[in-house]
C-alpha positions in Angstrom: -0.1 0.1 0.1 2.9 2.3 0.9 4.3 1.7 -2.7 1.1 2.4 -4.3 0.9 5.6 -2.5 4.4 6.6 -3.6 3.5 5.9 -7.2 0.5 8.0 -6.9 2.5 10.7 -5.5 5.1 10.5 -8.3 2.2 10.7 -10.8 1.0 13.9 -9.1 4.4 15.4 -9.3 4.6 14.6 -13.1 1.1 16.3 -13.6 1.9 19.6 -11.7 1.4 21.5 -14.9 -2.4 20.7 -14.9 -5.1 22.4 -12.6 -5.5 20.6 -9.2 -9.1 19.4 -9.9 -7.9 17.7 -13.1 -4.8 16.2 -11.2 -7.2 14.9 -8.6 -9.5 13.3 -11.2 -6.6 11.7 -12.9 -5.2 10.0 -9.6 -8.7 9.0 -8.8 -9.1 7.3 -12.2 -5.9 5.5 -11.9 -6.6 4.4 -8.3 -10.0 3.0 -9.5 -8.5 1.2 -12.5 -5.8 -0.4 -10.2 -8.5 -1.4 -7.6 -10.9 -3.1 -10.4 -7.7 -4.9 -11.9 -6.8 -6.3 -8.4 -10.4 -7.2 -7.8 -10.6 -9.0 -11.0 -7.5 -11.0 -10.4 -8.5 -11.8 -6.9 -11.9 -12.9 -8.1 -10.4 -15.2 -10.7 -8.1 -16.7 -8.2 -10.7 -17.4 -5.8 -13.1 -18.9 -8.3 -10.2 -21.3 -9.6 -9.5 -22.4 -6.1 -13.1 -23.0 -4.9 -15.2 -23.8 -7.9 -14.9 -27.5 -7.5 -15.2 -27.9 -3.7 -17.3 -24.8 -2.7 -19.7 -23.8 -5.2 -21.8 -22.0 -2.6 -18.9 -19.6 -1.7 -18.1 -19.0 -5.3 -21.8 -18.0 -5.9 -21.8 -15.8 -2.8 -18.7 -14.2 -4.0 -20.0 -13.5 -7.5 -23.2 -11.9 -6.1 -21.2 -9.4 -3.8 -18.9 -8.4 -6.6 -20.1 -4.9 -6.7 -19.8 -4.3 -2.8 -16.3 -5.9 -2.9 -15.2 -3.5 -5.6 -16.6 -0.5 -3.7 -14.7 -1.7 -0.6 -11.5 -2.1 -2.5 -11.9 1.3 -3.9 -12.5 2.7 -0.4 -9.3 0.9 0.9 -7.1 2.7 -1.8 -8.8 6.1 -0.7 -7.4 5.7 2.9 -4.5 8.0 2.8 -2.6 8.5 6.0 -3.0 12.0 7.8 -0.7 11.3 10.7 2.4 11.7 8.9 4.6 14.8 8.1 4.4 14.9 4.4 0.6 14.4 4.2 -0.3 16.9 1.5 -1.6 14.4 -0.9 -3.7 12.8 1.8 -5.3 16.3 3.0 -6.1 17.1 -0.6 -8.2 13.8 -1.2 -9.7 13.6 2.1 -10.9 17.2 2.0 -12.4 16.6 -1.3 -14.2 13.4 -0.4 -15.6 14.6 2.9 -16.8 17.9 1.5 -18.4 16.4 -1.6 -19.9 13.5 0.3 -21.6 15.9 2.8 -22.8 18.1 -0.2 -24.4 15.1 -1.8 -25.8 14.1 1.6 -27.5 17.5 2.0 -28.8 17.5 -1.7 -30.2 14.0 -1.2 -31.9 14.9 2.0 -33.5 18.0 0.4 -34.6 16.0 -2.8 -36.1 13.2 -0.4 -38.0 15.6 1.8 -39.3 17.4 -1.5 -40.4 14.1 -2.9 -42.0 12.9 0.3 -44.0 16.2 0.7 -45.2 15.9 -2.9 -46.7 12.7 -2.4 -49.5 14.3 -0.2 -52.2 15.8 -2.3 -52.9 18.7 0.0 -49.3 19.7 0.4 -48.7 19.4 -3.2 -51.6 21.7 -4.0 -50.4 24.1 -1.6 -47.0 24.3 -2.7 -48.0 24.5 -6.3 -50.4 27.5 -5.4 -47.6 29.3 -3.3 -44.9 29.1 -5.9 -47.3 29.7 -8.8 -48.2 33.1 -7.2 -44.8 34.4 -7.5 -45.5 36.8 -4.6 -43.9 37.8 -1.4 -43.6 34.0 -0.2 -41.3 33.1 -3.1 -39.1 36.1 -2.4 -38.9 35.2 1.3 -38.1 31.5 0.5 -35.5 32.5 -1.9 -33.9 34.9 0.7 -34.1 32.2 3.4 -32.5 29.5 1.2 -29.7 31.9 0.1 -27.2 31.2 2.9 -27.7 27.5 2.7 -27.2 27.3 -1.1 -24.4 29.8 -1.0 -22.5 27.6 1.8 -23.4 24.6 -0.5 -21.8 26.3 -3.5 -18.8 27.5 -1.5 -18.3 24.0 -0.2 -18.1 22.6 -3.8 -15.7 25.3 -4.8 -13.5 24.8 -1.7 -13.4 21.1 -2.8 -12.4 21.8 -6.4 -10.0 24.8 -5.8 -8.9 23.8 -2.2 -7.7 27.1 -0.7 -7.9 25.2 2.6 -7.4 21.5 3.3 -7.7 19.3 6.4 -4.9 20.0 9.2 -3.8 23.2 7.1 -2.1 25.8 9.3 -4.1 29.0 9.0 -4.3 32.4 10.2 -8.0 33.6 10.6 -9.1 36.8 12.2 -5.5 37.2 13.6 -5.6 33.9 15.4 -3.4 30.9 14.6 -4.8 27.3 14.2 -5.4 24.2 12.1 -8.4 23.2 10.0 -9.9 20.4 12.0 -13.2 19.8 10.3 -14.8 21.0 7.1 -18.5 20.3 7.1 -21.1 21.2 4.4 -21.9 24.7 5.9 -18.9 25.7 8.1 -15.2 25.0 8.9 -13.9 24.3 12.5 -10.6 25.9 13.1 -8.7 24.5 16.1 -6.8 27.4 17.5 -3.2 27.1 19.3 -4.9 27.0 22.8 -7.4 24.3 21.9 -10.3 26.7 21.4 -12.5 26.0 18.4 -13.3 29.0 15.9 -16.4 28.2 13.7 -16.2 30.0 10.4 -18.7 29.7 7.6 -17.6 28.3 4.2 -18.1 31.4 2.6 -15.6 33.1 4.6 -12.8 31.4 2.8 -14.2 32.5 -0.4 -14.9 36.1 0.2 -12.2 37.2 2.8 -8.4 37.1 2.8 -6.6 34.8 5.2 -3.1 33.2 5.5 -2.5 29.5 4.8 0.9 28.4 6.0 0.7 25.0 4.4 -0.9 25.7 1.1 1.8 24.2 -1.1 3.7 21.9 1.2 3.7 21.1 4.9 7.2 22.5 5.4 7.3 26.1 7.0 10.1 28.6 7.6 10.4 30.4 10.9 12.5 33.3 12.3 13.9 34.2 15.6 15.0 37.8 16.3 17.7 38.3 18.9 19.1 41.6 20.2 23.0 41.8 21.2 25.7 44.3 22.0 27.8 45.6 19.1 30.7 43.6 20.7 29.0 40.2 20.0 30.9 37.6 18.1 28.7 37.2 15.0 30.7 34.3 13.5 30.8 32.3 16.6 27.0 32.8 17.1 26.6 31.6 13.5 28.4 28.5 14.1 26.5 27.8 17.3 23.3 28.2 15.6 24.2 25.8 13.0 25.2 23.3 15.6 22.0 23.8 17.4 20.1 23.1 14.2 21.9 19.9 13.4 21.4 18.5 16.9 17.7 19.1 16.8 15.3 16.4 15.2 12.9 19.2 14.2 15.2 20.8 11.6 14.5 19.5 8.0 17.8 20.6 6.8 16.5 22.9 4.2 17.1 26.6 5.5 19.6 27.9 8.0 20.7 31.4 8.2 21.8 34.0 11.0 22.2 37.6 9.5 22.5 41.1 11.1 19.4 42.8 9.9 19.1 46.1 11.8 21.2 48.5 13.9 19.4 50.1 16.9 20.8 52.8 19.0 22.2 50.5 21.7 21.9 46.8 20.3 22.1 44.9 17.0 19.3 43.0 15.7 20.1 39.5 14.4 17.6 37.3 12.6 17.9 33.5 12.6 15.9 31.7 9.8 15.2 27.9 9.8 12.8 25.6 8.4 10.9 22.5 9.8 8.6 19.7 8.2 5.4 21.2 9.8 4.0 24.3 11.3 3.9 23.0 14.8 7.5 21.7 14.6 8.7 25.0 13.2 7.2 26.8 16.5 9.1 24.3 18.7 12.2 24.8 16.8 12.1 28.5 17.2 11.6 28.1 20.9 14.4 25.7 21.2 17.0 28.0 19.2 15.9 31.0 21.4 16.7 29.0 24.7 19.8 27.5 23.6 21.3 30.7 21.9 20.6 32.7 25.2 22.2 29.9 27.3 25.2 29.8 25.1 25.7 33.6 25.4 25.3 33.7 29.1 27.8 31.2 29.7 30.3 31.7 27.0 30.0 35.3 25.9 28.1 37.4 28.6 29.8 40.5 27.1 27.4 40.0 23.9 24.3 40.6 26.0 22.7 44.0 25.7 24.0 46.5 28.2 23.9 50.3 28.7 27.0 52.5 28.9 27.0 55.5 31.2 29.9 58.1 31.7 29.8 59.8 35.2 31.9 63.0 35.7 33.1 63.5 39.1 32.6 66.9 40.6 35.8 68.7 41.1 37.0 70.2 44.3 36.8 73.8 45.1 38.6 75.8 42.7 40.9 78.5 43.7 39.0 81.2 42.2 35.8 80.2 43.8 33.9 82.9 45.7 34.3 82.9 49.5 31.6 81.1 51.4 28.9 83.0 53.2 30.4 81.9 56.5 33.7 84.0 55.8 34.2 86.9 58.3 33.6 90.3 57.2 36.1 93.2 57.4 35.5 95.5 60.2 35.3 99.1 59.3 36.3 101.9 61.8 35.4 105.7 61.7 37.5 108.2 63.0 36.0 111.0 65.1 36.5 114.6 64.1 
């Protein structure tokens, strides 16, 4: 099964120049053909082994041919979501879930409509109500607009896929992951385990950030402020050492650069990458902790510090005026 998924992934890479809906249909068609071929081979093998001794089992297997084909197709559809590189799995699971729920809603509406039309009184009432083309028709259309708009938005999301299951997104200035996509709303699991309920039309009409749109890998940065006497080359070597020792770094991006000069400090930016958004966050925290610990132990002079120059007040100068306590000269007058 893993080799089959790898083959489907390689086919998807070869068809990158096609639109995503076309690629999805091609992959699903290939998977269906493989499943049907496996089913035909297994059916022929079982019939050859059991035809002579167990005709009843052969008859049962033949009668359930359609169900076993569907089961095999569903088995090929089970892409794993609990791995790091799960982009293909998230794409297909999103499409299947949204489209299946949309079909469920449409079938429910059609079934209810057909059931109501079986009663003559209700049928006549409905015909007279909608034939009048009055206020009732306008109200019904306005009431159905949010439901229909969300259904159409669900179909559009399934085809264009601006979001997928377990995508890392920023919605309303909140970081979270797409936990569930229903026929009318999306559940976003926030970083502190809160849930944000967002209508489907939000992702069609308003801008938002998708950190894992093309790939699960994500870059992160750490800003550090140090003294002007900090050894940049030594810090760069230590930064690379920290990344190489971490199991969260994917080995793609690693850079430490001086990005700005402040009045009293230098601004350093550490760029790194990881296989997922959650691992990127953890890697950033790890780099902060270990770099600060390194500076405190090995180069404390590199930490930000303030410089002050104090001027000592000089002693009394020779030309200073006499103090108020100095004796005054006595003035004597001569008598005439």
